[in-house]
LUMPAVO-761003 format. One record per atom (N, C-alpha, C): chain; residue number from 1; x, y, z; residue in one letter. Coordinates in Angstrom, 3 decimals. Example, Ala and Ser with C-alpha at 12.3 -4.5 7.8 and 13.67 -1.06 7.14 Angstrom:
! LUMPAVO-761003
sero; margu; x; y; z; kedren
A; 1; 13.190; -5.690; 7.800; A
A; 1; 12.300; -4.500; 7.800; A
A; 1; 13.200; -3.300; 7.800; A
A; 2; 12.850; -2.250; 7.080; S
A; 2; 13.670; -1.060; 7.140; S
A; 2; 12.900; 0.030; 7.870; S
! end
This chain:
! LUMPAVO-761003
sero; margu; x; y; z; kedren
A; 1; -12.254; -10.892; -7.812; A
A; 1; -12.292; -9.452; -7.549; A
A; 1; -11.691; -9.184; -6.174; A
A; 2; -10.816; -8.201; -6.110; T
A; 2; -10.219; -7.871; -4.825; T
A; 2; -11.146; -6.948; -4.057; T
A; 3; -11.132; -7.111; -2.760; M
A; 3; -11.934; -6.257; -1.895; M
A; 3; -11.148; -4.992; -1.596; M
A; 4; -11.857; -3.924; -1.229; P
A; 4; -11.124; -2.708; -0.879; P
A; 4; -10.363; -2.903; 0.428; P
A; 5; -9.340; -2.090; 0.612; R
A; 5; -8.640; -2.108; 1.888; R
A; 5; -9.585; -1.586; 2.967; R
A; 6; -9.322; -1.974; 4.187; I
A; 6; -10.174; -1.576; 5.298; I
A; 6; -10.224; -0.061; 5.436; I
A; 7; -9.099; 0.615; 5.259; I
A; 7; -9.098; 2.068; 5.402; I
A; 7; -10.051; 2.710; 4.397; I
A; 8; -10.139; 2.151; 3.190; D
A; 8; -11.058; 2.680; 2.178; D
A; 8; -12.511; 2.459; 2.595; D
A; 9; -12.789; 1.298; 3.186; K
A; 9; -14.146; 1.036; 3.671; K
A; 9; -14.515; 1.997; 4.795; K
A; 10; -13.585; 2.241; 5.717; I
A; 10; -13.848; 3.149; 6.835; I
A; 10; -14.105; 4.561; 6.315; I
A; 11; -13.295; 5.010; 5.371; K
A; 11; -13.502; 6.344; 4.790; K
A; 11; -14.874; 6.454; 4.141; K
A; 12; -15.263; 5.433; 3.401; E
A; 12; -16.562; 5.438; 2.727; E
A; 12; -17.707; 5.454; 3.740; E
A; 13; -17.605; 4.617; 4.750; L
A; 13; -18.677; 4.532; 5.753; L
A; 13; -18.781; 5.810; 6.576; L
A; 14; -17.648; 6.379; 6.955; T
A; 14; -17.703; 7.589; 7.776; T
A; 14; -18.100; 8.814; 6.962; T
A; 15; -17.821; 8.803; 5.671; A
A; 15; -18.243; 9.926; 4.817; A
A; 15; -19.763; 10.010; 4.764; A
A; 16; -20.409; 8.860; 4.834; D
A; 16; -21.871; 8.820; 4.833; D
A; 16; -22.439; 8.820; 6.251; D
A; 17; -21.590; 9.053; 7.230; T
A; 17; -21.927; 9.018; 8.666; T
A; 17; -22.696; 7.757; 9.056; T
A; 18; -22.332; 6.649; 8.425; K
A; 18; -22.949; 5.371; 8.780; K
A; 18; -22.198; 4.764; 9.968; K
A; 19; -22.955; 4.145; 10.834; L
A; 19; -22.337; 3.387; 11.917; L
A; 19; -21.864; 2.054; 11.350; L
A; 20; -20.767; 1.564; 11.885; F
A; 20; -20.280; 0.260; 11.467; F
A; 20; -19.580; -0.386; 12.649; F
A; 21; -19.317; -1.665; 12.521; F
A; 21; -18.621; -2.393; 13.579; F
A; 21; -17.704; -3.425; 12.949; F
A; 22; -16.776; -3.887; 13.748; S
A; 22; -15.895; -4.973; 13.333; S
A; 22; -15.962; -6.064; 14.389; S
A; 23; -15.456; -7.223; 14.049; V
A; 23; -15.441; -8.372; 14.951; V
A; 23; -14.013; -8.889; 15.012; V
A; 24; -13.574; -9.291; 16.209; E
A; 24; -12.221; -9.825; 16.370; E
A; 24; -12.295; -11.297; 16.742; E
A; 25; -11.514; -12.107; 16.040; F
A; 25; -11.456; -13.537; 16.309; F
A; 25; -10.106; -13.895; 16.925; F
A; 26; -10.152; -14.723; 17.958; F
A; 26; -8.957; -15.229; 18.633; F
A; 26; -8.811; -16.699; 18.271; F
A; 27; -7.637; -17.150; 17.879; P
A; 27; -7.463; -18.575; 17.575; P
A; 27; -7.702; -19.437; 18.818; P
A; 28; -8.630; -20.386; 18.748; P
A; 28; -8.896; -21.263; 19.898; P
A; 28; -7.721; -22.196; 20.181; P
A; 29; -7.681; -22.694; 21.399; K
A; 29; -6.583; -23.566; 21.814; K
A; 29; -6.874; -25.048; 21.586; K
A; 30; -8.142; -25.393; 21.280; T
A; 30; -8.507; -26.798; 21.100; T
A; 30; -9.209; -27.002; 19.758; T
A; 31; -9.204; -28.239; 19.277; E
A; 31; -9.881; -28.565; 18.016; E
A; 31; -11.394; -28.319; 18.099; E
A; 32; -12.069; -28.717; 19.202; P
A; 32; -13.497; -28.377; 19.297; P
A; 32; -13.725; -26.856; 19.287; P
A; 33; -12.786; -26.124; 19.865; G
A; 33; -12.892; -24.668; 19.850; G
A; 33; -12.798; -24.103; 18.446; G
A; 34; -11.943; -24.700; 17.625; V
A; 34; -11.794; -24.260; 16.232; V
A; 34; -13.090; -24.509; 15.465; V
A; 35; -13.658; -25.699; 15.627; I
A; 35; -14.928; -26.034; 14.959; I
A; 35; -16.012; -25.057; 15.389; I
A; 36; -16.083; -24.768; 16.678; N
A; 36; -17.061; -23.825; 17.215; N
A; 36; -16.845; -22.423; 16.631; N
A; 37; -15.585; -22.005; 16.518; L
A; 37; -15.302; -20.682; 15.965; L
A; 37; -15.793; -20.573; 14.526; L
A; 38; -15.486; -21.565; 13.692; Y
A; 38; -15.932; -21.504; 12.296; Y
A; 38; -17.451; -21.441; 12.200; Y
A; 39; -18.140; -22.183; 13.055; D
A; 39; -19.609; -22.136; 13.079; D
A; 39; -20.090; -20.729; 13.442; D
A; 40; -19.485; -20.143; 14.455; R
A; 40; -19.876; -18.795; 14.878; R
A; 40; -19.490; -17.743; 13.829; R
A; 41; -18.350; -17.949; 13.174; M
A; 41; -17.930; -17.006; 12.129; M
A; 41; -18.972; -16.928; 11.022; M
A; 42; -19.512; -18.076; 10.627; E
A; 42; -20.535; -18.087; 9.583; E
A; 42; -21.754; -17.276; 10.017; E
A; 43; -22.161; -17.437; 11.264; R
A; 43; -23.317; -16.675; 11.760; R
A; 43; -22.997; -15.197; 11.886; R
A; 44; -21.784; -14.872; 12.335; M
A; 44; -21.396; -13.462; 12.462; M
A; 44; -21.282; -12.790; 11.103; M
A; 45; -20.896; -13.540; 10.085; A
A; 45; -20.805; -12.977; 8.733; A
A; 45; -22.162; -12.458; 8.274; A
A; 46; -23.224; -13.092; 8.717; L
A; 46; -24.583; -12.661; 8.348; L
A; 46; -24.914; -11.277; 8.918; L
A; 47; -24.202; -10.859; 9.960; L
A; 47; -24.419; -9.529; 10.555; L
A; 47; -23.730; -8.430; 9.748; L
A; 48; -22.915; -8.822; 8.793; R
A; 48; -22.219; -7.922; 7.874; R
A; 48; -21.315; -6.891; 8.578; R
A; 49; -20.333; -7.363; 9.345; P
A; 49; -19.373; -6.410; 9.916; P
A; 49; -18.579; -5.734; 8.803; P
A; 50; -18.098; -4.524; 9.062; A
A; 50; -17.296; -3.819; 8.057; A
A; 50; -16.015; -4.600; 7.769; A
A; 51; -15.457; -5.229; 8.796; F
A; 51; -14.277; -6.073; 8.648; F
A; 51; -14.127; -6.918; 9.896; F
A; 52; -13.214; -7.879; 9.822; V
A; 52; -12.887; -8.704; 10.987; V
A; 52; -11.383; -8.639; 11.201; V
A; 53; -10.979; -8.833; 12.443; T
A; 53; -9.565; -8.942; 12.750; T
A; 53; -9.304; -10.344; 13.299; T
A; 54; -8.107; -10.837; 13.030; V
A; 54; -7.696; -12.147; 13.529; V
A; 54; -6.414; -11.939; 14.318; V
A; 55; -6.444; -12.296; 15.598; T
A; 55; -5.301; -12.045; 16.467; T
A; 55; -4.198; -13.072; 16.244; T
A; 56; -3.084; -12.803; 16.907; W
A; 56; -1.845; -13.531; 16.695; W
A; 56; -1.281; -13.932; 18.050; W
A; 57; -0.843; -15.162; 18.201; G
A; 57; -0.293; -15.619; 19.467; G
A; 57; 1.136; -15.144; 19.693; G
A; 58; 1.528; -15.110; 20.948; T
A; 58; 2.885; -14.725; 21.328; T
A; 58; 3.904; -15.594; 20.606; T
A; 59; 4.978; -14.972; 20.131; N
A; 59; 6.075; -15.676; 19.445; N
A; 59; 5.590; -16.503; 18.258; N
A; 60; 4.560; -16.024; 17.570; C
A; 60; 4.062; -16.701; 16.366; C
A; 60; 3.423; -18.051; 16.682; C
A; 61; 2.981; -18.245; 17.914; S
A; 61; 2.486; -19.555; 18.335; S
A; 61; 1.212; -19.987; 17.618; S
A; 62; 0.443; -19.051; 17.075; T
A; 62; -0.796; -19.412; 16.376; T
A; 62; -0.698; -19.135; 14.877; T
A; 63; 0.521; -19.052; 14.365; K
A; 63; 0.752; -18.656; 12.964; K
A; 63; -0.160; -19.388; 11.984; K
A; 64; -0.109; -20.704; 11.964; D
A; 64; -0.885; -21.462; 10.981; D
A; 64; -2.384; -21.298; 11.194; D
A; 65; -2.816; -21.377; 12.431; L
A; 65; -4.240; -21.251; 12.712; L
A; 65; -4.741; -19.839; 12.425; L
A; 66; -3.979; -18.821; 12.790; S
A; 66; -4.382; -17.447; 12.498; S
A; 66; -4.517; -17.238; 10.992; S
A; 67; -3.560; -17.751; 10.227; L
A; 67; -3.637; -17.648; 8.768; L
A; 67; -4.839; -18.405; 8.219; L
A; 68; -5.109; -19.592; 8.753; D
A; 68; -6.269; -20.372; 8.304; D
A; 68; -7.575; -19.634; 8.585; D
A; 69; -7.688; -19.071; 9.780; I
A; 69; -8.904; -18.334; 10.146; I
A; 69; -9.052; -17.101; 9.254; I
A; 70; -7.963; -16.365; 9.068; G
A; 70; -8.006; -15.186; 8.211; G
A; 70; -8.376; -15.525; 6.780; G
A; 71; -7.804; -16.601; 6.260; T
A; 71; -8.098; -17.029; 4.894; T
A; 71; -9.563; -17.448; 4.757; T
A; 72; -10.078; -18.189; 5.729; A
A; 72; -11.484; -18.602; 5.684; A
A; 72; -12.406; -17.385; 5.741; A
A; 73; -12.097; -16.450; 6.632; A
A; 73; -12.928; -15.249; 6.740; A
A; 73; -12.915; -14.473; 5.422; A
A; 74; -11.731; -14.307; 4.849; Q
A; 74; -11.577; -13.521; 3.616; Q
A; 74; -12.227; -14.210; 2.417; Q
A; 75; -11.917; -15.485; 2.217; N
A; 75; -12.290; -16.151; 0.971; N
A; 75; -13.579; -16.957; 1.035; N
A; 76; -13.855; -17.596; 2.153; L
A; 76; -15.056; -18.422; 2.234; L
A; 76; -16.269; -17.627; 2.701; L
A; 77; -16.038; -16.622; 3.538; M
A; 77; -17.144; -15.866; 4.107; M
A; 77; -17.255; -14.452; 3.546; M
A; 78; -16.284; -14.050; 2.730; G
A; 78; -16.345; -12.733; 2.108; G
A; 78; -16.182; -11.572; 3.079; G
A; 79; -15.465; -11.817; 4.180; L
A; 79; -15.259; -10.780; 5.185; L
A; 79; -13.879; -10.161; 5.002; L
A; 80; -13.832; -8.850; 4.815; E
A; 80; -12.531; -8.184; 4.702; E
A; 80; -11.776; -8.415; 6.004; E
A; 81; -10.547; -8.890; 5.900; T
A; 81; -9.801; -9.370; 7.062; T
A; 81; -8.566; -8.531; 7.329; T
A; 82; -8.384; -8.202; 8.611; L
A; 82; -7.194; -7.524; 9.113; L
A; 82; -6.448; -8.546; 9.967; L
A; 83; -5.319; -9.016; 9.459; L
A; 83; -4.546; -10.049; 10.143; L
A; 83; -3.501; -9.407; 11.043; L
A; 84; -3.563; -9.705; 12.337; H
A; 84; -2.528; -9.238; 13.255; H
A; 84; -1.222; -9.931; 12.900; H
A; 85; -0.105; -9.220; 13.060; L
A; 85; 1.206; -9.807; 12.840; L
A; 85; 2.184; -9.147; 13.799; L
A; 86; 2.828; -9.957; 14.623; T
A; 86; 3.803; -9.430; 15.575; T
A; 86; 5.203; -9.858; 15.154; T
A; 87; 6.181; -9.003; 15.458; C
A; 87; 7.549; -9.311; 15.032; C
A; 87; 8.450; -9.764; 16.177; C
A; 88; 7.992; -9.664; 17.414; T
A; 88; 8.821; -10.069; 18.548; T
A; 88; 9.142; -11.557; 18.477; T
A; 89; 10.422; -11.875; 18.602; N
A; 89; 10.919; -13.261; 18.622; N
A; 89; 10.565; -14.049; 17.364; N
A; 90; 10.390; -13.347; 16.237; T
A; 90; 10.049; -14.023; 14.996; T
A; 90; 11.116; -13.721; 13.946; T
A; 91; 11.740; -14.755; 13.389; P
A; 91; 12.746; -14.519; 12.354; P
A; 91; 12.147; -13.804; 11.138; P
A; 92; 12.918; -12.957; 10.514; T
A; 92; 12.466; -12.212; 9.341; T
A; 92; 11.968; -13.158; 8.257; T
A; 93; 12.654; -14.262; 8.053; E
A; 93; 12.239; -15.238; 7.036; E
A; 93; 10.819; -15.752; 7.305; E
A; 94; 10.489; -16.003; 8.570; T
A; 94; 9.148; -16.458; 8.934; T
A; 94; 8.120; -15.369; 8.658; T
A; 95; 8.450; -14.125; 8.999; L
A; 95; 7.536; -13.014; 8.722; L
A; 95; 7.263; -12.889; 7.228; L
A; 96; 8.294; -13.041; 6.413; L
A; 96; 8.118; -12.962; 4.965; L
A; 96; 7.247; -14.103; 4.442; L
A; 97; 7.424; -15.303; 4.996; E
A; 97; 6.576; -16.439; 4.612; E
A; 97; 5.113; -16.151; 4.946; E
A; 98; 4.869; -15.593; 6.117; I
A; 98; 3.506; -15.258; 6.546; I
A; 98; 2.900; -14.218; 5.608; I
A; 99; 3.653; -13.171; 5.313; L
A; 99; 3.163; -12.123; 4.419; L
A; 99; 2.880; -12.675; 3.024; L
A; 100; 3.762; -13.517; 2.510; N
A; 100; 3.538; -14.120; 1.197; N
A; 100; 2.277; -14.982; 1.201; N
A; 101; 2.073; -15.736; 2.259; S
A; 101; 0.890; -16.576; 2.375; S
A; 101; -0.374; -15.726; 2.481; S
A; 102; -0.316; -14.677; 3.293; A
A; 102; -1.476; -13.785; 3.422; A
A; 102; -1.830; -13.202; 2.051; A
A; 103; -0.829; -12.735; 1.349; R
A; 103; -1.067; -12.138; 0.026; R
A; 103; -1.621; -13.169; -0.956; R
A; 104; -1.040; -14.362; -0.958; A
A; 104; -1.504; -15.422; -1.860; A
A; 104; -2.955; -15.800; -1.588; A
A; 105; -3.409; -15.572; -0.351; N
A; 105; -4.781; -15.898; 0.029; N
A; 105; -5.703; -14.688; -0.003; N
A; 106; -5.252; -13.591; -0.590; G
A; 106; -6.122; -12.440; -0.802; G
A; 106; -6.281; -11.512; 0.380; G
A; 107; -5.532; -11.747; 1.445; I
A; 107; -5.606; -10.842; 2.599; I
A; 107; -4.801; -9.598; 2.264; I
A; 108; -5.413; -8.419; 2.396; Q
A; 108; -4.779; -7.160; 1.999; Q
A; 108; -4.514; -6.220; 3.166; Q
A; 109; -4.810; -6.652; 4.392; N
A; 109; -4.706; -5.773; 5.543; N
A; 109; -3.942; -6.455; 6.662; N
A; 110; -2.921; -5.758; 7.178; I
A; 110; -2.076; -6.285; 8.248; I
A; 110; -2.086; -5.298; 9.407; I
A; 111; -2.266; -5.824; 10.615; F
A; 111; -2.136; -5.025; 11.827; F
A; 111; -0.716; -5.282; 12.328; F
A; 112; 0.199; -4.371; 12.042; A
A; 112; 1.625; -4.538; 12.343; A
A; 112; 1.891; -4.144; 13.792; A
A; 113; 2.341; -5.117; 14.570; L
A; 113; 2.575; -4.916; 16.000; L
A; 113; 3.957; -5.414; 16.393; L
A; 114; 4.522; -4.769; 17.397; R
A; 114; 5.759; -5.300; 17.960; R
A; 114; 5.441; -6.598; 18.675; R
A; 115; 4.436; -6.593; 19.508; G
A; 115; 4.087; -7.773; 20.292; G
A; 115; 4.958; -7.860; 21.526; G
A; 116; 4.571; -8.695; 22.423; D
A; 116; 5.319; -8.891; 23.665; D
A; 116; 5.976; -10.259; 23.652; D
A; 117; 7.178; -10.369; 24.205; P
A; 117; 7.785; -11.701; 24.318; P
A; 117; 6.980; -12.544; 25.310; P
A; 118; 7.043; -13.863; 25.145; D
A; 118; 6.328; -14.694; 26.107; D
A; 118; 7.016; -14.612; 27.472; D
A; 119; 6.340; -15.130; 28.472; K
A; 119; 6.842; -14.997; 29.847; K
A; 119; 8.189; -15.679; 30.055; K
A; 120; 8.478; -16.723; 29.261; S
A; 120; 9.731; -17.449; 29.466; S
A; 120; 10.944; -16.707; 28.893; S
A; 121; 10.741; -15.943; 27.786; S
A; 121; 11.909; -15.305; 27.176; S
A; 121; 12.154; -13.886; 27.687; S
A; 122; 11.104; -13.164; 28.060; K
A; 122; 11.183; -11.820; 28.647; K
A; 122; 11.844; -10.762; 27.777; K
A; 123; 12.525; -11.133; 26.697; K
A; 123; 13.077; -10.107; 25.819; K
A; 123; 12.939; -10.546; 24.369; K
A; 124; 13.013; -9.576; 23.491; N
A; 124; 12.845; -9.828; 22.072; N
A; 124; 14.151; -10.335; 21.480; N
A; 125; 14.118; -11.562; 20.967; T
A; 125; 15.296; -12.121; 20.318; T
A; 125; 15.183; -12.049; 18.802; T
A; 126; 14.101; -11.464; 18.298; G
A; 126; 13.905; -11.358; 16.854; G
A; 126; 14.794; -10.281; 16.245; G
A; 127; 14.897; -10.321; 14.928; E
A; 127; 15.713; -9.339; 14.214; E
A; 127; 15.034; -7.973; 14.173; E
A; 128; 13.712; -7.964; 14.209; L
A; 128; 12.958; -6.717; 14.187; L
A; 128; 12.553; -6.364; 15.613; L
A; 129; 12.823; -5.139; 16.021; K
A; 129; 12.581; -4.752; 17.414; K
A; 129; 11.256; -4.022; 17.620; K
A; 130; 10.803; -3.276; 16.615; Y
A; 130; 9.606; -2.450; 16.763; Y
A; 130; 8.682; -2.641; 15.576; Y
A; 131; 7.433; -2.222; 15.739; A
A; 131; 6.454; -2.310; 14.658; A
A; 131; 6.926; -1.548; 13.419; A
A; 132; 7.612; -0.438; 13.596; I
A; 132; 8.098; 0.327; 12.441; I
A; 132; 9.059; -0.511; 11.596; I
A; 133; 9.830; -1.385; 12.242; D
A; 133; 10.726; -2.280; 11.506; D
A; 133; 9.914; -3.280; 10.670; D
A; 134; 8.811; -3.755; 11.233; L
A; 134; 7.925; -4.667; 10.512; L
A; 134; 7.268; -3.943; 9.330; L
A; 135; 6.843; -2.718; 9.543; I
A; 135; 6.229; -1.934; 8.461; I
A; 135; 7.224; -1.740; 7.317; I
A; 136; 8.462; -1.416; 7.654; K
A; 136; 9.494; -1.240; 6.617; K
A; 136; 9.713; -2.543; 5.844; K
A; 137; 9.707; -3.669; 6.545; L
A; 137; 9.863; -4.970; 5.892; L
A; 137; 8.697; -5.227; 4.938; L
A; 138; 7.484; -4.953; 5.395; I
A; 138; 6.302; -5.160; 4.553; I
A; 138; 6.403; -4.314; 3.287; I
A; 139; 6.721; -3.032; 3.453; R
A; 139; 6.801; -2.136; 2.292; R
A; 139; 7.947; -2.530; 1.350; R
A; 140; 9.069; -2.963; 1.923; Q
A; 140; 10.220; -3.358; 1.109; Q
A; 140; 9.875; -4.543; 0.205; Q
A; 141; 9.108; -5.493; 0.728; H
A; 141; 8.838; -6.728; -0.018; H
A; 141; 7.486; -6.738; -0.720; H
A; 142; 6.558; -5.887; -0.302; H
A; 142; 5.209; -5.925; -0.876; H
A; 142; 4.698; -4.571; -1.328; H
A; 143; 5.543; -3.551; -1.299; G
A; 143; 5.112; -2.228; -1.761; G
A; 143; 3.860; -1.766; -1.034; G
A; 144; 2.895; -1.279; -1.800; D
A; 144; 1.646; -0.776; -1.219; D
A; 144; 0.517; -1.797; -1.250; D
A; 145; 0.831; -3.076; -1.486; Y
A; 145; -0.222; -4.087; -1.558; Y
A; 145; -1.059; -4.122; -0.279; Y
A; 146; -0.383; -4.125; 0.865; F
A; 146; -1.094; -4.241; 2.140; F
A; 146; -1.480; -2.875; 2.690; F
A; 147; -2.711; -2.773; 3.182; G
A; 147; -3.082; -1.669; 4.039; G
A; 147; -2.551; -2.035; 5.419; G
A; 148; -1.885; -1.116; 6.096; I
A; 148; -1.243; -1.437; 7.369; I
A; 148; -1.863; -0.610; 8.488; I
A; 149; -2.341; -1.298; 9.511; A
A; 149; -2.833; -0.654; 10.724; A
A; 149; -1.753; -0.788; 11.788; A
A; 150; -1.715; 0.161; 12.717; V
A; 150; -0.710; 0.138; 13.779; V
A; 150; -1.341; 0.554; 15.101; V
A; 151; -0.657; 0.245; 16.167; A
A; 151; -0.985; 0.759; 17.500; A
A; 151; 0.271; 1.477; 17.979; A
A; 152; 0.121; 2.594; 18.629; G
A; 152; 1.302; 3.355; 19.016; G
A; 152; 1.349; 3.656; 20.501; G
A; 153; 2.532; 3.965; 20.943; Y
A; 153; 2.764; 4.390; 22.311; Y
A; 153; 2.984; 5.897; 22.324; Y
A; 154; 2.240; 6.630; 23.149; P
A; 154; 2.463; 8.084; 23.182; P
A; 154; 3.845; 8.451; 23.734; P
A; 155; 4.474; 7.541; 24.486; E
A; 155; 5.779; 7.835; 25.062; E
A; 155; 6.906; 7.698; 24.056; E
A; 156; 6.696; 6.938; 22.979; G
A; 156; 7.760; 6.712; 21.997; G
A; 156; 8.726; 5.651; 22.464; G
A; 157; 9.737; 5.394; 21.645; H
A; 157; 10.740; 4.374; 21.972; H
A; 157; 11.932; 5.010; 22.668; H
A; 158; 12.677; 4.173; 23.367; E
A; 158; 13.876; 4.652; 24.071; E
A; 158; 14.996; 4.934; 23.100; E
! end
């Protein structure tokens, strides 16, 4: 059974004026940190957050681990998952692989972000320059399967 998209859960909860919360997980940098995170995730699941988010490292540096954490949260712990995805310095082919993997693992929610280049590159060398480009890619290849969250700049783009 597929879970509802996060936006549908938020609409349902706010219609009943219920308070809710979400939890954000950051991919740890060490193997003991990963083990500790999974242990804590199981305990946090008992608190029944409305959803969880899984962050993404600069230049796709945590791609595999972020996907693993998101998949575990979604499928093993039954937590609706919002997977961060950044397009800065990431080839389109890699983004499509990530989206296909997320979909194959039942993740239905993507937080589409431009992201920042790492300190060494200082500029975006990826094919997609802005989050809107990532959103268009998602819709082109996956239609309305994914619920998409965004963050915006009030100043707009140059």
